[in-house]
N, C-alpha and C positions, 0 to 999 in steps of 0.2 A: 502493498500498500504505499500512496504518497507519501514518502517521512514519517513512517509507521504512526500516522494520525497526530504527529503533535506529540506524541501523548495523552492525548484528551479521546480517545476513541477504539474502536477495534475493527481490525480489519477481517471481515467479511465477504468473500468471494472476490479479494482484489479492490473491494473498497470499502470505503472508512462509514462505519458508524459511531458519530460524535458522542462523545459522553453529553449530558445534561450543562447548558451552560456554553457549547461552543457550536460551531458550524461550517460548513466547507467544503471543498473536496477532499481537505486534508486536515480540517480539525483544528485547525488552527486561529480561524477568526471567534471573538467572542460573541455568545448572542445579546441579543439587547431584554428589555424587559417587556414580560408576560409575551413574547415568540414561545410558539408552537412550534417544533419541529419532532419532523420522526424520517423515518428509512423507506423510501420509494423500491421496494425491492424490484418490482418489473421496472423500474428506469433505472433502478441502479445507483440513486442518489437520495440525499437527504433533501425535504422538502421544508420549509420554513413560511410560514403565514408571519408576516415580521408587524412590527409598529401597528397592530390592529388593524392591519391592509392599511392605509390614511399614512404612509412615508417609507424610507430606506434603513435598513439597521449598518449604520458602520461598525464594523466587522473591527476595526481597530480599536476604538475607544468603547465599544457596547452601549452605543446612544443612538437613539433616535434624531432620524432628519427631517420631520415633519412635512407633509406639502400643507397649505393654507389649504381651508382654514382651521385645520388640526395641529393640535400644539402640545405640552409636557412630556416626559421621561416617556410615554408610551402611547403615544398621539391619539388618547383619551377624549382628552378637551380639545373646547374648538374656541379658538378667535371673532371677534364677532367683529364682523365688514365694516371699517369707519367707523367704530366706536359707536354702532345703531344709529351714526348720525347726531347723537345728542336726543333721540328721539324713543329712547327705552335702556332696561336693563341688560347687561350681556350676559 
């Protein structure tokens, strides 16, 4: 397996199955908060639902880079557009 799964996973049929908290083809990336990952045995790859499907997980820092209007540690919160134009509460 690539890089012996970076010591953060197990080698199964020459593919890495990463330990909880790690992701990537060689398990070298850190998962983000609330990421849900599983190994797709048919596709021989790890699949992750990252950042509540509202952003991208930065595998080096383990933090979500949210797409507007999502925000927060795991992109669960939402920012109000133009602060509701002063006509409401966000």
